[in-house]
FITI-265382 format. One line per 10 residues: number of its first residue (from 0); their letters; for each residue y, x, z of N, C-alpha, C, O. Coordinates in pm, whole numbers, plus 50000, padded with zeros to 5 digits. Atoms other than C-alpha are relative to their C-alpha. Layout:
! residues N
NUM> a> Y/X/Z/Y/X/Z/Y/X/Z/Y/X/Z; ...
END
This chain:
! residues 87
0> mqayklnati> 50004/50135/49948/33311/06383/17473/49890/49924/49927/49882/49931/49804; 50110/50080/50054/33009/06156/17417/50047/49856/49984/50118/49804/50071; 49961/50139/50024/33057/05807/17268/49878/49909/50009/49769/49946/49967; 50104/50102/49989/32852/05496/17345/50058/49870/49946/50173/49837/49974; 49957/50130/50050/32874/05163/17164/49911/49894/50062/49789/49898/50047; 50074/50110/49942/32772/04852/17354/50089/49879/50010/50211/49890/49997; 49925/50125/49991/32877/04492/17397/50034/49969/50144/49962/50006/50236; 49954/50037/49867/33068/04356/17692/50076/49869/49988/50103/49820/49879; 49927/50126/49993/33251/04043/17803/50116/50017/50097/50103/50085/50199; 49888/50005/49906/33592/03995/17961/49989/49866/50073/49991/49760/50011
10> desgnlvlde> 50012/50125/49924/33556/03742/18244/50138/49938/50025/50240/49993/49983; 49877/50075/49978/33819/03490/18360/50105/50080/50078/50225/50058/50060; 49905/49921/49921/33976/03740/18601/50043/50128/49928/50119/50207/49983; 49957/49884/50078/34014/04004/18327/49914/50123/50019/49950/50231/49970; 50089/49886/49979/33726/04229/18435/49906/50017/49882/49862/49920/49821; 50093/49967/50107/33510/04403/18178/49859/50002/50057/49830/50078/50149; 50138/50009/49952/33142/04312/18229/49909/50045/49886/49905/49982/49780; 50092/49949/50102/32885/04518/18035/49879/49910/49988/49827/49862/50089; 50117/50084/50024/32601/04321/17876/49869/50071/50033/49767/50005/50051; 50120/49924/49969/32352/04600/17947/50039/50120/50085/50152/50167/50076
20> plniapgkve> 49966/49885/49916/32334/04886/18197/50018/50126/49915/49957/50141/49809; 49973/49875/50068/32464/05226/18092/49956/50113/50091/50012/50132/50198; 50058/49895/49916/32261/05518/18224/50070/50133/49975/50020/50219/49903; 49926/49874/50008/32522/05793/18254/50043/50037/50141/50038/49954/50232; 49957/49953/49868/32650/06001/18545/50127/49927/50043/50211/49895/49959; 49879/50066/49951/32912/05835/18767/50124/50087/49975/50115/50210/49977; 49875/49929/50022/33273/05930/18699/50095/49918/49916/50062/49807/49874; 49899/50069/50080/33587/05833/18511/49958/50001/49853/49898/50097/49805; 50028/50012/50143/33549/05713/18152/50124/49944/49930/50211/49885/49994; 49894/50058/50081/33785/05620/17872/49939/49883/49925/49832/49896/49865
30> vivlqptvtt> 50052/50122/50061/33738/05266/17737/50093/49957/49886/50214/49951/49904; 49927/50055/50113/33846/05139/17395/49943/49861/49975/49822/49847/49955; 50045/50138/50018/33828/04761/17352/50033/49954/49859/50149/49960/49817; 49983/50057/50133/33778/04613/17005/49969/49852/50008/49854/49814/50033; 50019/50144/49989/33829/04238/17005/50004/49938/49861/50097/49963/49784; 49998/50065/50132/33734/04030/16699/50119/49906/49990/50156/49840/50087; 49888/50089/50022/34025/03841/16548/49957/49886/49910/49866/49900/49828; 50030/50118/50080/34016/03497/16395/50092/50001/49879/50214/50013/49893; 49919/50008/50121/34130/03476/16035/50008/49855/49956/49910/49782/49964; 49983/50137/50046/34271/03155/15900/49989/49997/49849/49998/50100/49783
40> setlgkpkkr> 50013/50013/50145/34227/03021/15550/50132/50030/49931/50132/50066/49813; 49870/49969/50060/34602/03069/15492/50010/50148/49967/50063/50184/49862; 49989/49856/50024/34574/03446/15524/49903/50045/49891/49926/50149/49828; 50097/49962/50102/34273/03455/15290/50032/49940/49864/49958/49962/49769; 49964/50067/50124/34450/03252/15020/50043/50098/49893/49981/50203/49875; 49952/49916/50110/34645/03398/14733/50059/50130/50053/50130/50130/50154; 49936/49874/49960/34739/03764/14759/50148/49997/49963/50189/49926/49871; 49858/49994/50029/35109/03846/14766/50022/50059/49861/49952/50151/49819; 49967/49946/50132/35263/03904/14426/50085/50124/50018/50176/50127/50100; 49924/49876/49997/35393/04253/14369/50103/49998/49888/50088/49929/49788
50> eykvqalkdl> 49900/49985/50105/35700/04343/14173/49973/50130/49925/49954/50236/49986; 50026/49883/50084/35647/04581/13881/50121/50025/49911/50184/49931/49863; 49888/49964/50087/35911/04769/13684/49960/49999/49853/50044/49978/49766; 50049/49994/50137/35693/04796/13372/49928/49869/49969/49831/49835/50037; 50056/50130/50032/35612/04462/13208/49853/50009/49959/49773/49922/49996; 50139/49986/50043/35288/04588/13048/49908/50017/50119/49798/49961/50122; 50080/49981/49879/35160/04702/13387/49987/49869/50076/49880/49836/50128; 50001/50129/49931/35254/04367/13539/49898/49906/49934/49816/49845/50003; 50093/50088/50072/35066/04174/13268/49856/50042/50021/49768/49959/50043; 50136/49949/49985/34760/04397/13296/49944/49969/50139/49833/49919/50151
60> lenapptppd> 50051/50017/49863/34730/04378/13675/49994/49855/50043/49904/49818/50119; 50004/50140/49960/34813/04010/13713/49889/49923/49931/49838/49826/49987; 50103/50072/50075/34560/03903/13449/49861/50062/50013/49765/50011/49955; 50130/49935/49982/34280/04138/13555/49910/49914/50089/49958/49855/50185; 50090/50077/49913/33972/03968/13699/49984/50070/50135/49995/50192/50143; 50016/49938/49868/33916/04024/14072/49874/50087/50006/49776/50061/49936; 50114/49911/49982/33681/04301/14179/49892/49928/50080/49923/49871/50185; 50105/50066/49922/33342/04164/14292/49980/50069/50135/50003/50189/50146; 50015/49941/49866/33265/04218/14663/49893/50108/50007/49899/50194/50095; 50107/49900/49995/32952/04423/14585/50026/50117/49904/49935/50194/49876
70> fdpeqakwey> 49965/49891/50092/33136/04663/14348/49996/50133/50072/50056/50149/50178; 50011/49866/49944/33050/05028/14418/50068/50097/49904/50014/50126/49797; 49931/49911/50093/33306/05267/14266/49923/50127/49968/49930/50178/49856; 50079/49878/50026/33075/05568/14304/49891/49973/49897/49865/50056/49810; 50104/50037/50097/32799/05387/14113/50062/49983/49862/50002/50023/49762; 49932/50018/50128/33049/05293/13840/50035/50135/49938/50021/50153/49817; 49970/49866/50051/33159/05657/13809/49874/50066/49944/49877/50126/49837; 50126/49940/50043/32797/05769/13783/49954/49938/49868/49910/50010/49778; 50040/50066/50125/32720/05509/13514/50087/50048/49884/50036/50072/49774; 49909/49951/50104/33027/05620/13317/49963/50142/49957/49955/50171/49837
80> lkekhnl> 50034/49861/50032/32932/05989/13338/49866/50010/49928/49850/50092/49838; 50130/49999/50069/32570/05917/13236/50019/49962/49853/49960/50024/49765; 49978/50044/50137/32693/05733/12928/50079/50104/49921/50048/50131/49805; 49915/49903/50068/32958/05992/12842/49924/50125/49960/49943/50178/49851; 50072/49875/50023/32723/06291/12866/49856/49979/49956/49777/50073/49955; 50135/50033/50047/32409/06114/12739/49892/50047/50095/49796/50112/50054; 50100/49960/49900/32216/06171/13060/49892/49896/50015/49800/49914/50094
END
């Protein structure tokens, strides 16, 4: 099965209207619709608090600084290994 990604619009009557022509052979196709969702500021607020059985783990995780959005775990692993093995 071949996949194509393109943009489309749903009109007032519920029909799917493609924004650009698709040059493929006529026939039945399977369509998956991905609709963007609106997020509110309430959902982006404070994360839910978790319950921990070990107090030390609770203190560590609750007081840890948040991970920056541009954090790359693979790059962090590589930096650690370079330092550990003097590369």
